[in-house]
C-alpha positions, -999 to 999 in steps of 0.1 A, spaced: -277 -247 466 -271 -258 501 -233 -251 499 -238 -215 491 -264 -212 518 -242 -226 545 -212 -206 533 -233 -174 535 -245 -183 570 -208 -187 580 -200 -154 565 -228 -137 585 -219 -156 617 -182 -146 618 -187 -109 626 -211 -118 652 -185 -141 668 -158 -114 664 -179 -88 682 -187 -113 710 -225 -108 703 -230 -144 718 -214 -132 750 -238 -102 750 -268 -124 744 -257 -151 768 -255 -177 739 -218 -175 733 -213 -213 737 -242 -221 714 -230 -196 688 -195 -212 688 -211 -246 686 -232 -236 657 -202 -222 638 -184 -255 643 -213 -276 632 -218 -255 600 -181 -257 591 -183 -295 595 -213 -297 573 -198 -273 547 -167 -295 544 -188 -323 527 -215 -304 509 -195 -301 476 -193 -339 475 -229 -343 483 -242 -318 457 -218 -326 429 -214 -364 430 -247 -377 443 -274 -358 424 -297 -390 419 -294 -404 454 -329 -398 469 -318 -403 506 -290 -377 501 -315 -353 485 -338 -357 516 -308 -350 538 -300 -318 518 -336 -307 521 -336 -310 559 -304 -291 559 -318 -263 539 -348 -260 563 -326 -259 593 -303 -234 576 -332 -210 569 -341 -212 606 -304 -203 614 -306 -174 591 -337 -160 608 -322 -163 642 -289 -146 631 -310 -119 615 -328 -113 648 -295 -111 667 -281 -86 643 -312 -65 644 -313 -64 682 -277 -55 685 -281 -27 659 -312 -14 678 -294 -10 711 -263 4 695 -284 31 678 -304 38 710 -273 41 730 -255 64 706 -285 88 703 -290 90 740 -252 93 747 -256 67 775 -242 37 756 -208 45 740 -201 9 729 -218 -24 732 -187 -42 745 -198 -65 774 -229 -80 788 -226 -56 818 -233 -26 796 -261 -44 777 -295 -31 790 -314 -53 814 -346 -48 794 -333 -74 769 -336 -103 793 -368 -115 777 -353 -114 743 -321 -131 756 -341 -159 770 -361 -164 738 -331 -164 715 -311 -187 737 -339 -212 736 -341 -209 698 -303 -213 695 -302 -244 716 -330 -260 697 -314 -253 663 -280 -264 675 -294 -298 685 -313 -301 651 -281 -292 632 -259 -315 652 -283 -345 644 -281 -335 607 -243 -333 608 -241 -367 624 -264 -382 598 -238 -373 571 -215 -401 584 -238 -428 569 -232 -413 533 -195 -416 536 -189 -382 520 -154 -370 514 -142 -341 535 -128 -312 514 -85 -316 497 -90 -288 483 -65 -292 453 -61 -266 428 -31 -280 409 -45 -278 373 -54 -241 378 -22 -225 363 -43 -197 350 -59 -191 384 -52 -156 396 -74 -153 427 -91 -174 452 -125 -167 466 -126 -139 494 -146 -162 517 -120 -190 519 -117 -182 556 -151 -198 561 -138 -232 553 -130 -238 590 -123 -276 587 -101 -273 557 -68 -292 564 -51 -294 531 -48 -266 504 -26 -274 475 -20 -246 450 7 -260 428 10 -242 394 -14 -215 404 -4 -179 395 -20 -161 423 -17 -124 428 -23 -126 465 -40 -147 491 -77 -142 501 -80 -122 533 -78 -137 568 -66 -171 557 -49 -173 591 -84 -180 605 -82 -216 590 -66 -229 621 -72 -266 612 -49 -261 581 -21 -285 581 -8 -280 546 -6 -248 526 16 -253 495 16 -217 485 13 -183 503 14 -151 482 21 -119 502 -4 -93 495 -6 -56 498 -39 -53 517 -49 -59 553 -55 -97 560 -32 -107 532 2 -100 550 27 -125 561 16 -125 597 -14 -146 586 8 -177 588 16 -170 625 -10 -194 641 -11 -220 613 7 -252 623 17 -261 588 36 -291 576 49 -305 542 57 -279 517 54 -241 519 63 -216 491 61 -180 500 61 -156 469 63 -118 467 85 -113 497 95 -78 483 61 -67 496 70 -72 531 79 -37 546 91 -46 581 113 -75 592 90 -79 623 62 -90 600 84 -119 589 93 -127 625 55 -130 634 53 -159 609 68 -181 635 84 -204 608 109 -215 635 80 -229 655 66 -250 626 83 -283 634 63 -302 608 75 -281 579 97 -301 555 103 -279 524 106 -241 526 106 -220 493 113 -183 498 108 -161 466 111 -125 457 101 -113 423 129 -104 401 120 -67 397 131 -31 408 112 -33 441 132 -63 451 164 -47 442 158 -17 463 141 -34 493 154 -20 526 165 -44 555 163 -74 532 191 -92 552 171 -87 584 140 -99 567 155 -132 556 171 -137 591 135 -133 605 123 -161 583 143 -188 601 125 -221 597 126 -249 622 159 -269 620 139 -300 610 134 -288 574 149 -310 547 148 -288 516 154 -250 513 150 -229 482 159 -191 481 150 -173 448 157 -137 435 171 -125 470 191 -93 466 208 -91 498 247 -93 500 247 -120 527 227 -152 532 212 -159 566 233 -173 596 205 -197 604 214 -218 574 241 -233 596 214 -246 621 198 -268 594 213 -301 606 187 -322 588 189 -304 555 191 -327 524 188 -301 496 196 -265 492 189 -244 460 200 -208 457 187 -191 424 194 -157 411 209 -143 444 229 -119 424 243 -96 452 256 -124 475 292 -120 479 299 -155 492 282 -185 506 280 -194 542 300 -223 554 274 -249 542 302 -274 538 298 -281 575 261 -294 572 263 -331 579 234 -344 559 234 -321 528 232 -344 498 222 -320 470 233 -285 463 222 -264 433 235 -228 428 225 -206 397 229 -171 386 251 -158 415 275 -134 397 298 -125 427 305 -159 443 341 -170 438 341 -204 456 315 -230 466 335 -237 497 348 -203 509 358 -214 544 394 -210 555 400 -233 584 430 -225 608 454 -254 602 444 -291 599 431 -309 569 405 -292 547 371 -309 552 338 -301 537 305 -315 523 309 -348 538 274 -362 524 272 -342 492 263 -364 463 249 -341 436 263 -306 428 247 -283 401 263 -249 393 250 -227 365 258 -191 353 284 -183 380 304 -159 360 329 -152 388 334 -188 400 371 -197 402 369 -231 420 350 -254 441 371 -245 471 393 -216 481 418 -243 495 421 -277 479 419 -308 502 415 -344 498 387 -347 523 364 -323 503 334 -337 485 343 -373 494 309 -387 482 303 -364 452 293 -387 423 273 -363 401 281 -328 388 264 -305 363 283 -273 352 269 -247 328 283 -213 318 310 -211 345 336 -193 324 364 -189 350 360 -223 367 391 -245 372 395 -274 397 412 -307 403 398 -342 396 374 -356 422 380 -393 428 344 -402 436 329 -384 405 309 -407 382 287 -384 361 297 -351 347 278 -327 325 296 -296 311 274 -271 292 288 -238 277 324 -230 271 345 -232 303 377 -215 294 400 -223 323 385 -258 328 390 -267 292 382 -301 276 417 -313 285 411 -312 322 382 -337 318 408 -363 311 418 -362 348 384 -376 359 394 -412 355 365 -426 375 338 -412 352 311 -435 338 290 -408 322 301 -377 303 280 -350 284 298 -320 269 272 -295 255 277 -262 237 312 -254 223 318 -228 196 357 -231 195 367 -267 191 374 -279 155 390 -313 164 380 -330 197 413 -333 217 428 -368 217 439 -365 254 403 -359 266 394 -395 260 426 -413 266 422 -420 304 384 -424 306 386 -462 304 355 -467 327 332 -445 306 299 -461 297 280 -432 283 292 -403 261 272 -374 246 287 -347 224 262 -319 216 262 -285 199 299 -283 189 292 -259 160 327 -261 145 336 -296 152 347 -314 120 362 -347 133 367 -372 162 401 -385 170 410 -421 170 411 -418 208 375 -432 207 392 -466 206 404 -462 242 368 -463 254 366 -500 258 337 -498 283 315 -474 263 279 -487 258 262 -455 245 275 -428 221 252 -399 212 262 -371 188 237 -342 180 237 -308 165 273 -308 153 268 -290 120 303 -294 105 309 -331 115 311 -353 84 321 -388 97 334 -410 125 369 -424 123 372 -460 112 400 -466 137 381 -451 165 351 -472 159 372 -503 159 378 -502 196 342 -497 207 338 -533 215 311 -528 242 291 -502 223 252 -511 224 237 -478 213 248 -453 186 228 -421 180 236 -394 154 211 -364 151 208 -331 134 243 -331 119 239 -314 85 273 -324 70 274 -359 84 278 -383 53 295 -414 63 295 -439 91 327 -457 76 334 -493 73 345 -492 110 308 -498 118 314 -535 113 335 -536 144 306 -528 167 298 -563 175 276 -555 205 256 -528 188 218 -533 194 204 -499 185 214 -475 156 195 -442 154 201 -416 126 179 -386 124 181 -353 103 214 -361 87 204 -353 51 238 -361 35 240 -397 48 221 -415 20 235 -451 25 248 -474 51 281 -490 46 285 -527 36 299 -536 71 264 -531 86 256 -566 76 281 -580 102 260 -564 130 247 -596 144 234 -580 177 215 -551 159 178 -551 169 166 -515 163 173 -493 134 158 -458 133 162 -435 104 146 -401 102 124 -409 131 110 -441 114 117 -474 131 128 -502 106 128 -539 108 165 -547 104 170 -570 74 206 -581 68 199 -587 32 188 -551 25 212 -525 39 223 -506 8 201 -476 13 169 -462 28 143 -437 19 
């Protein structure tokens, strides 16, 4: 195949270029041009061979290319042989320690140099014509995309030969390390994944001269031994980079890594980046450069278990999304203590996600009206010591896992809520009346995995704006209160799923005059719908045990 032939030529040519053999032979310009031409042709060969097997013109072009490639192979073989001959002769005589410059190269080779130079010029012209001819076939250059290869463990070692490669997407690949010398792909503009390796040519410094943009995820940072290696990546100079993801493995090597704080400081990106993710970092302090990210839109901190506190990221002017998980020692999201004046922070933050923060006491060490002025969505999970006041701008709240100090009662202070999900509670037997009393703007309510919940209060009737009510995995719940259902004048969707003891919808169902969709799944004790269902003039969709039914007002007594 022409592709493998050209790739092998590039592999042979690279050491000759590295050793400046072209300079010694007086053909350095021709050799560099030859390398560039071969790389240009290689970039389209996969498309030519794979997608156009029946095209006679393309097959003729490939035959011409193969013929020229064999000529190149012969020339390179002569060059290698000549250099080896003079190196061997010099070493045996003791007069030639190293073939390093053309001044040391014996004058007797002038005739050979003239001949090889003439051959190199001829083949360069021939290959250039072949390369130009490719344009009429409209081949696609190589985007190299390996996004379905989640089982892929290793890339080919000769990846460095793809000189014209500009985009290398490696999403969902489980690489153990990068192929060697990927830093030689100086045309590369996007490299979605770089896995730090243990061997020479696979270290972090390979990124130094790559002008990367878009997304860059760096994995296995625990393999970096010296912070200076991180400094050499020159991330701060990559002004086209928009997303940076820095990952350590969650293992004993990461936990015992020396100078990890200095390492992370050395990985400072250009202040233009918009998204930053730090994962499994075991340092006690986050880097100072986080405060330089004036364009940052999103920050995610995952499993940074030793971090004692967060830097004052509340001062970042454009930060809209913040996600923090599994940071056991953090007490406050905003831990900044200003000297006098009003407490301000997170002026642009809209979405806050906090999970598994066992020591978190509050959103801020010092409460202030000007904190989180635009926060409209918050997700909380397993923050057992969390307690905070209402946020006037909050519209969507999800609480998962038992939050002792926060409690269900405190939810009643979030009067601006339009969407509420409460998930995972092993304590509550009766849903507190006061939780629902003030939520007059609530449009969506989900109650899930309340393992001991037996009943809902009549406080449901206060939810005049409620349009969607979803209840699932509440094993002890047996019915919904008739008086509570009476007030749900705006309810359009009612879903009850996986409630083993649920046996009655009650006659209050008839008051749901706006109900359009009723869904009942895996509730084995509910064997009949109440008479009142015939009054549901707006009902369009009825789903029972996963089977959609055409709603018939004349047949509502039971279902199979």
